N, C-alpha and C positions, 0 to 999 in steps of 0.2 A: 217091468213096468209097462203099463198100457200106453200105446200110441194110438189114440182113437182114430186118427186119420188113416192109419193103415188097416185097422180092423174093421172100421165102419166108414168106408169111403163115401157111402151115400149120405152121410151127415154133413159133408162139406159141399160148398157151392160147386167146387170143381168136380167132386164125385158125382153130384147130381147131373152135371152137364155131360160128363163123359159116358155114364151108363155102363153097359157091358163092354168088355174088351172086344168081343167079336163084332160089335156094331160101330167101332170107332171110324169116324170120318178122318180125312187128312188133317182138318183143323183140330179135331179132338185129339188125334194122335200127337200133334205138336204140343197141345196143352198138357197132355200126360207127361211128355218129355220134360216140359218146364216144371211141372209139379215135382217130378222125381229129382230133377236137378236142385230145385229149391230145398227139397226135403234133405238132400245130402248136405247142402250148405248149412241149413239150420241145425242139423244134427251135430255138425262140427263146431258150432259156436260155443264159447265158454260162458254161456248164460242160458237161463231157462226161457224158452219161447213157447207160448201157449196160445191156443185159439179157442174162444168161447162162442157158444151159439148166441143167436140174437136175443133170446128171451131167458135163457137159463145160464147158470154158472158151472155147468158140467163141461169140462174141456172136451173139445173135439180133437184137439191135438196138443200134445206136450212132448217136447224133445227129451232125449235121454239125460240131459244135463241135470234135470230135477233129481234123479237118483244120485248123480255124482254130488250135487250140492248138499243133499240130505244124508249122504254117506250110507245109502241103503244097500243091502245085499242084492245081488242080481235076481234072486228068487222072489223078491218082494213084488207081487203083482196086484197090489191094491189099486182101485180106481184113482185116477190122478186127483180128482176133486177131494175125495176122502183123504187121500194121502196128504195133500196140501193143508187141509183143514186140521188133520190130526197133528201135524207138526207146527201149526201156527201157535205162537207163544200165547199162553192163556191171558197174560196181562194186556196183550195187544188185540185179542180176538174181537171183542165187542166193537172197538173203534174201527178196525179194518173192515169188518163186514158191513158196518153202517156206512162207511165212506164208499165202499164198492156199490152198495145198493143205491146210494144217493147219486153216484155218477151214472149208474145205469138209468135211473129214473129221469135224470136230466139230459141223458144222451151226451154226457160230457166226458172228456178224457179223465182217466183215473191216474193218480200219482200218490204214492205213499211210501214211507220207510217204516219197516217193522221187523220184528224178530221171528225167526223160525228155530225150532229145536231139532238138531240133527239126531240121527239114529244113535250116535254114540253119546248123546247128552249135551253136546256142545251147543252153545247159543250163537246163532248166526244173525247178522243184520243184513237185510236185503232192501233194495229199492224196487218197487213194483210200479210199472207204468203200462197203461193199456188205453186203447182208443178204438172206436168203431170204424170198420172199413167195409167197403162194398166190393164184392167180387166183380171184375169187369165182364166175365163171360155170362154169369147167371144173374147178377144183380142182387144176390143174397148178401145180407149184412152179417158180419161177424165181428167179434171183438178180439183184437190181437194184442197180446201183452208180453212183456219182457221182465224177468226177474234177474237182478244183478246182485252178486255177493259184494256188499260194501262193508263187511266186518272190519277189514284192515283200516279202511278210511275212518270208520267210526271210532275205532280204537286209537287211531292217530289223532283224530280230533279231540277225543277225551284226554289223551296224554298231553296234547298241546294246551288244552284248556286248563288242565291241572298244573302244567308248567307255568302258564301265564299267571294263574292264581297264586302259585308259590312265589313267583318273581314279584308279583304285586305285594304279597304279604311281606316278603323280605325287604322290598323297597320301603314299605310303610313302617317296618320295625327298625330300620337302620337309623342309628343316631347321627350318622354322617349326613352331610348335605350333598345330595346326588341329583344330577339332572342329565338327561340325554337330549342332545340338540340335533336338529336336522342340519343339512349342509348350509342352510341359510341362517344358522345359529338361533332358530326358534325352538321352543321347548316341545319335545315329544313326550317325555316322561319327567316327572318331578317327584322326589321323595317327600313324604309327609313332613319330615323334619325341616327341609328347605322351604317348603310351601308355608309352613307355620312361621318360620323365622322371617320370611319376606312379607307376611301378612296377606298371602293369597291362599287359594285352595288349589290342590293338584289339578282339579278339572278345569278351573277358569284360567290357569296359567298355560294350558296347552295352546300352542300356536303363537305365543307371545315371545318376542326376542328376549334373550336372557339379559342383554344390557338395558332393557326397559324394566326388568324386575330388580336387577342388582345395580343400583344407580349411584353408589358411593363415588364421589368425585375423585377420591384418592386412589381408586383402582382403575388402571387403564384397560378395562375388560375388553373393549372393542378391539384394541390393538392386539391383545393376547389372542382373541378368537381368530383374527385374521392370520396370525402366525400359525395357529393350530390348523386352520383350514389349509394352509400351505404344507401341512405334514409335520409340523414341529410339535414335539411333546414338551409341555411346559409345566413347571412347578414353581410356585411362589408362596411365600409366607407373608400375609398381608393383614393389616388391621382395617376393619371396615365396620360401618354402622348398619345393622339389620333392623328393619322397622319393628319387629316383634321381639328380637333377642338382644337389642342394644349393641354396644361396642364390643366386638369380638375379634379375636385373631384366628385366622383360618389358614390351614395348610392346603392350598388350592392346587389341584392337578387338572390339566386339560389334555385329554388323550384323543387324538384323531382315530376314527374307526373306519377302515377301508373295507370294501367288498368288491372283489374282482378288480382290484387296482384303482378303484374310484372311491372318493370320500362318500361314506354313507351317513356319517354323523360325527358328533363330538361328545365325549363323555366328560362331564364336569364333576369332579370329586372335591368336596371341601370338608376337611376335618377340623373341628373346633379344638384348637390347641391353646386356648386362652390361659387355662390354668397352668399348663406346662411352661408357656412363655413367661407368664408372670412369675412363676417360681424361678425360672432361669434368670430373669431380669433381677429378681430379688437376690439370688445367689451371686450374680455378677456385682450388684451394688455392695453386698456385704463383703465380698472379696476385695473390692476396691477400697472399702473403708478400712479393712484390715491392713491393706498395703499402705494406705496413707498414714494410718496410725503408727505402723511400724517405721515408716520413713520420717514422719514429722507429725507429731500429735497436733491436731487442729485446736484452735482456741488457746485460751490462756489458763494454765493451771497454777494456782497460787495458794498460800496460807495467809489468811487475813486475821489480824488480831485487834480486838477492841478491849482496851483496859478499862478498869472501873472509873477512872477519872475522865473518860471520854476520848482518850488518845487512840489514834488509828494508825496502824502500820502494816507493812507486808514483810513476812519473813522469807517467803520464797515466791518467785515468779518465773514461769517458763518463758522461753524466747517468743512464744506466741503473743505475749503481751505487746511486743514491739509492733506486730502486724495489726493488732486490734486498736491500740490506743496511740500508736505512732510515737512512742516515747522510749527512752532508754530504761532498761530494767533496773539498773543501779539507782537512777533518780527516784523511781517509784518506791523502791524498797526503803529509801530513807524517809519518804514522806508520801503517804497515800492521798493527801489532800488534793494533789494535782488531778487525780482521777475523779474525785468528787466535783471538781470545778468544771470538768467536761460534761457532766450530766446536765441535760437541758433544764433550765430553771423550773419549768412546769412539771417536770418529773421528779425533781430533787426531794421534795418533802415526803412524797409517798414512798420513795426508795429508802429514805432514812427510817421511816416508820417500819418498813418491812424488815430491815436489819435489826432495829431495836426490838421488835416483837420476837424475832428468832432468838435474840440474846436473852430476853426475859423468860421465855417459855422453853428455851432449848429445843425448839422444833426446827425441822429442816427449812432452810431458806431457799426460796426460788422466786426469781423476779425478772421481769423484762422491762428494759428502759432504753432511752435514747441518749446518745452522746454526740457532741460536735468535736471532731478531732482537730489537732492543730492545723491540718491542711484544709479545714473547712468542710470535710465530708460528714454527712449525717449518717449515723450507724444505729442499727437496732441490735442491742446486746441482750443475751439471755444468760442469767447466772443461776447456779445451783450450788448449795453447800450444806454440809452436815456439821452442826455446832457441838462443841464440848467445852466444859469449863476447866480452866487451868488452875494450878495450885495457888496462884496469886489472885484469884477471882476474875481473871480475864476470860473472855470468850474467844475461842479459836475456831475458825471455819476452814476446813480443807475444801476448796471450791474450784469450780471450773466455769469459765465464761466463754460463750460461743458468740461469734458474730453471725447474727441471723438477718443481716440487712438484705441479702439477696432474696431469702424466702419472704421476708416481710414486704419488700418491694414487689415481689411477685404476687403476694396476696393482695396488696393494694391495687396492682395492675389488673388482677382478676376481678376484683371488686369493681374497678373502673369499667372493665369490659362488660361485666354483668349489668351495669347500669348505664352503658353508653351504646348508642346505635353505631354499629360498625361501619355503616355507609356514610352518614352525614356527620358523625362524631357528636351529634346532639345527645342529650339524655334520652334513654329509650323508654318504653312504656312502663317498665317496672320502676325505674327512677322517677318517671313522671307521676305515677300513682302515689309513690312514697312522698314526693315533694308536695303533691296536692293535698294528701292527708295531713302533712305537717302544717301546711298553710291554713287548712280548715281548723286544725287544733289551735293554732295561734289566734285565728280570727274569733274563735269561740270566746276567748278571754277579752278581746277588745271590742267585740260586737260591731265589726265593720263589714265590708263587702269583699268577697273573693270572686274574681271573674275567670271563667274558663272559656277560651276561644278555641273552638274545634275547627281545624282548617282541612279542607279536602281539595285536591287539585282537580279541576274540571277536565274531563275528557283525557285523563291520564292514560287510559287504556289505548287510546288511538296512537299515542306516541310510542308505546311499547310495541303495538302491532305493526306500525308503519316503519319504525326505525330500529327496533330491537330493544331488549331489556337493558343493554348497556347504556343506550341513550336515555332510557327512562331513569336509570340510576343516576346518571350525570345531571339530569334535570333536577332531581331531588336535592343533590348536593348543592347545585348553584342556587336553587330556590331557597334553601336553608340560609345561604349567605345573604340573599336579598332580604329575607325576613329578619334575620339577626340585626341587620343595619337599622331596623325600625323599632327594635324592642329595647327598652331601658335595661341596664345591667342587672338590676335587682329582680327582673322578671325572668321567667323560665320559658324557653322554647324547646320543645321535645318532639321527636318523631314517635308517634303512637303506634302506627303500623302502616305498611304499604305506602300509599300516597297521602296518609293522614298525619297531620301535625297538630300540636296543641300549645297554647300559651297560657301560663298562669300569671294572673295579675293580682297581687295582694294590695290591700288598703285602697281599693278603688273607691273614689268619692261618690260616684253615681253612674248612671247609664251613659251620660253624655261623654264622660272621660273614656269609658270602654268603647263606645261607638267611635270616638275620635281615633283611638288606636286601631280599630278594625278598618276604618276608612284609610288610614295611613298604610296599612298592610296591603289593602286592595290597590291603592294608587301606586305603591312601589312595584307590585307585581305587574300592574297594567303597563307601566313604563319600561319594563324589562322585556327583552327578547332572548329567547333560547336559540342558540346556534347549533344546528346539526346538519351534516351533509350539505354544507354551503347553503342552507336555508335558514330563514328567520321564522321562528314559531312564536306567535303570541300566546301567552299562558295566562289563565285566569284561575282564581280560587273562589270557593264558597266557604263562608264562615258561619258557624253556629255558636251562639253565646249563651252560657248558663251562669247565673249569679247565685252565690251562696251568701246567706241562707234563704234567699227568696225562692229559688227554684229547686234547690236540693241542699242536703245537709251533710252528705258524705261523698267521698271521691267517686264511688261507683255510680251513684245517682247523678252526680254532676256530669260525668262522661256520657251517661245515657241521655240526659236532657240536652246537653250541648250537641250530641250527635243527631238527636231528633230535630233540633233547630237548624243544623246544617243541611239535613235532608230537605227541610222546608225551603231553605234558601235555594237549593238546586231546583226544587219544583217551581219556584217563582222565576226561574230563568238563569240561575248561576251568576257568578261574578258579583256577588253581593253578600252582605251580612244579615243575620236574622237573630234577634233575641228569642229565647225560648218562651213559649206560651203553653199553659196546660192543655189547651185545646189541640195542640200538635200531637200530644201523646194519645189523646182520644181518637184523633184522626188515624194515627198509626194502628191503634188497636182495632178501629173499625175496618181499616184496610186488611188487617190480618184475618178478622172475622169474615170479611167479604171473600178473601182468597180461599179460606177453608170451606166456605159455602159453595164456591165455584168448584172446588175439588169434589165435594159431595155430589154436586149436580152432575158432574161428569160420570161419577160412579153409580149414581142412583137414578138415572134417567130424568134428570132435571133440565137437560138441554132439549130444545125442540127446533124444528125447521119450519119456517113459513115460506110460502112460495108466492112470487108475484109474476104475472104473465107479461111477456113482451109481445107487442102487438104490431102488425103491419097496418099502416094507414094508406088509404082511407077505409079499407073493407073490414077491418077489425079481426083479421085472422090471427090466431095465437101462433107465433113463430118460435117462441121459446119461453122458458120459465126460469126465473132466478131463485135459487135456494138461499134463504137468508136465515142466519143463526139467531136464535132467541134463547134467553135464559128465563125459565119459569121460576122466579124467585119466590120463596115461600111467604115473604112479607111484602115485597115491593111489586109483585106481579110480574108481567112480561117485561124483560129488559132487553134493549137492543145492544148490539156488539160494542158500540161506543162507550157503554157504561161498564164494560168488564173486560174487554180484550187487552187493555194495557195492564190490568191486574194479572191476566193469564200469562202475558209475556214475562212480567216480573216474577211470577211463580214458576216459570219454566214448564207450563203445561200446554203451550200452544201446539206442540206436536201432537199429543193425544187428542186435543180438541179438533185439530184439522183432520186427523184420521177418522174421528167419529163423524164429522160432517161428510167426508167422502163416502163412508160406508152407508150412512143414513140416506143421503141424497141419491146415491147409486141404486140402493135397494128400492127406494120409492119409484125412481124412474123405470127400473126393471119391471116393477108391478104394473106401472102405467102401460108399458109396452105390451105386456101380456094381456092387459084389458083393452088394448087397441085405442087408448086415449092419449098416448105420449105425444108431446109436441116435437118439432124437429130437433130442438137442442135443449140441453140442461146447462145452466150457467152457474158457476161457483166462484166465490171470492177466494183469492189465495193470499195468505199473509206473507210478510217479509221472511218470517221464520221458515216457512215452507219453501220459499224460493231459494233461501240460502242453504237448505238441506239437500246435499247431493244424493240422498236416498229417496227423495220425493218421486222421481220418475219410476223407480222400481215399485214404490207403494201404489202409485196411480195405475201402473200396468197390471199389478196384482188385482186391484179392485175392479178394473175393467173386465178381466178374465172371470173373476169371481161372480160378477153380476151379468155377464154376457152382454156388455154394452160395447157398441162401436166407438172408437176414439172420436170420430167425427161428430158424434152426438153430444160431446162434452165441450164446453167452452169455459176457459179459465179467465177470470177478471183480475187484472193486476193494477194496483194503484200506480199513478205516474211517479210519485215521489219514490216509490220502491225501485224504480228503474234508472235513477240518475247516475249510478256508478257504471262507468263504461268498462266492459270486460268483466273479469272476475268470475266467481263461482255462480252468481245469479244468472248471468247470461248463458253459461254452459248448462245450467239446470233447465232454463227455458228452452234452449235448443234441443235438449234431450226429450223434453215433454212434447215439443213440436214434432220431433221424429216419430213419436208414437202415433201421431195423427190428430192430436187435440188441436182445437182452434183457440185463439187467445185474443183478448180485448184489453185495451187500456181503459181502466175505470176513471171517472172524474177527470177526463182529459181537459187540459187547459189551465190547471192549477199548479202543475209541477214545474220541473226545470229541465226536462229531458230535451236533448237536441234533435234536430231533424236527422242528422247523420246517424245518431244512435237509434232513432225510430226505424230507419231503413235496415238496420242490422237485426232488429228484433223479429222473431217469428210471429208477427201479428196478423190478425184477419179483420179486426174491428176496432173502431174508436167509439168510446161512450162519452157523450158530451156531459160535462159536469152539471148537476142540477142547479147550481147557483146562477149559471148563465140563462137557463130556461126560466127560472123564477123571475128574472129581471125583464123578460120580454113583455112588451115590445120596446123596451128602452133601446135607443139607437146604438149605444155602445155594446150592449149585450147582443143585439141583433147582428151587429158587424162581426162580433167574435164567433157567433154560431155559424154565420155564413162562411167565415174564414175556415172554421174547423171542417165544415162539410166539403169545402173546396180542397183543403189539404188532404182529407181522406181520399177524395177522388184522384188527386195527383199521385198519391202513394198506393193506389189500387186497393184501398181498404174500405170495408163497409162501415156504416155509421149508424148509431142508435142514440136517441136522446133519452135521458133519465130525469125523472122529477116533473113530468108533464101533469099539471093540475087543472088546466083550464082549456076550454075549446079554442080560445084565441091563440094559446101557445101551440096547440096541435095544428091549427090552420097554418100558422107561420112556418112550422117545420115541414109540412107537406109542400107548401109553395116553394120552399128553399131546398128541396131535394133530400130531405131526411126521411127515409121510407119506414123506419121502425122506431117505436116509442115505448115508453114504460113510465107509469106514474099513477097517482091516485085518481086522475081523471078517468082512467080506464079500469083500474082495479088496484086495491091496496094489497099489501102482502097478507096472506091468509093461511090458516092451517091446511093440511093436506085434504081433510074431509070437505072443506069448503071450496077448494079450487077444482076438485075432480069433476063436478058437474059442468063447470066452465070448459075444462079440457075435453070432456065428452062432446060438448057442442062444437068445439073446434074454433069458435070465434066469439067475439063479444057482440052482444046485441045492442049496438049504439048507433046514434045518428051518424050518417056519413060525414066524414071530415073533408071539407072542400080544399 
């Protein structure tokens, strides 16, 4: 193989510098020694090293390893470039040559992985990297490259990929429930069967703690996992409820997996053994029955005879009769009338008819009835017999009677539980709806009034959040007792759901009587105090009332209208009752339509920002601009936030709206900076939702980087009412935002309830005086408040700005009293971006000086 640097030394920078051997200077002699040394080193490397000229791809040097790599015979003396090109895999040729040419043109390093075909036909994978270098002695530029054989790595990667794919396929195909957990018991891998049973996907479950996915209270999974983490191998057979698979029995195994003596993860294996367990249980029950029958046949076995003259007698009775009827067998055999006397009077006639019908038609007799035994116990009996006619015309039944009291009582108890709230022991929603439907059906015949009082506990969530759900449960139990004390026995009080209760009043005379009941409920709750953690909590309720048939004619409609009326009572201030009015439904529908329109506006560019300048007085310099959200409503025109932000909060879209405002305002401000017209600061209003969101600082930081804004250019305005809670997440979020370098101002200062101590802890830079005080100027009381706020700001080393300045007189007063910055219609109204940009370009407002 040709080594071009040996045969053509003049092609290299070193060769050109050295010249002829006879003319070597001492320096050149040293250079030659270095070249020879490097050549020996390069020739010994287990990789191909090549040197290309500055302009062409013909190698000036290639070490001998190229022949080794391509498994060439020693006699192969083809030029290196032709040799490499000839062995370049045809499927990679076009791509590799294009990439090499592109890197040459861009004078950029070259890196690629591709295939070569060895002389023996084997396909090799190589990595090829090259970069331009400049010879120190001559300044000539060459491209030095390295070819490495990566065939084994590629084969290993392919095998690993195939193995992973096979494992994934096996995991997806396994019917067993399989999960592999990291040492923290969070999911690394999840089988499709387990993901489907849990109602998750295998992808979304990654990183989630297993005990957050498998939440059946009957399974102490957390304790098991802790034991497994300690090295214990566990196996349990448990019944649990899976969200998508229902009630199943699993054979669960937890296996710790250690690597180099340390826990690497936990293998969770769950095999569905429901069918096996149920079969086992069934077999066990059947075996128990056989044992019991063999030892003592349950129930009573007897032959009952009814003669043509109506006489009834027993010819045989087993000892089980003593257990069922609590009588001596001999007494009953003489006269069966004693058994008939035990039948409850309300069941006796129907039972006689069942026996007579079986006698007439000679059909099998089967009946269930109730008896009262001599001890006073009420029992449910179930009898079955096959009749035959005797030679004397009598009918004979060989029968068995079983005591089914336990099962019947269990059925009654299950029915009670199905219709009773487990917490308050009141009727539940199902029972309530049934009773309401029955009341409406009865009312349809007598044409009276049925009233439904829909009760909701005000601020119930605060009790749960502050004192825990157990306290909330106890509150509901005690509240139910309070309300029951006000409700007549013939009326129904039920727990509908959560903190919602309902009262059904039949035969209501008029609204006055229903209103009186509602007032009595409100008064009883108002006088009651809930005790929790040595505290007394005042509880209030809101009541919505629906009347049938005035407001609704069926149970579902009554619940809906009463719920709507209750919602209206809450809107009016809570702790009150409200009769339903059809306009309420229209208002709810309008609210829903408004909410849907707001969602569309967010998606379809229906939201816009207007901007209002903040001005330094008296010279009119624009020192800031406040971005103000507007909704371009298709029917109502431009709407201010007060018209729709409460709707947005209720709809849960304050987060997306806040993110949109940030992006839009930051993008506009960035454009102004590029145009050289940006004011010193951009001011944005921040909602309570954003302050409570611990992810807000990350979002703001991302937006700042995205639009290349300095944090000091952005000021956040916070409402004073938003800051009344001392400590908590809101304060931590504000401190995180302040650490980013953003400035903050309290908006509408003077109307909230924040304390001076709390203000000192907040990362504030500015106080914004509420417009209501400015509007009242020069009223002495308003003037005194404004002067106090300016003085307070000075003592707290805070800047101050006044909002809502609409007259020259107000501006003069603010200047005289040390308020240097103002904002309001006197200077400029909020305006679209296109309208404010000329003002920003001027840098100040052209207005008469403010004295």
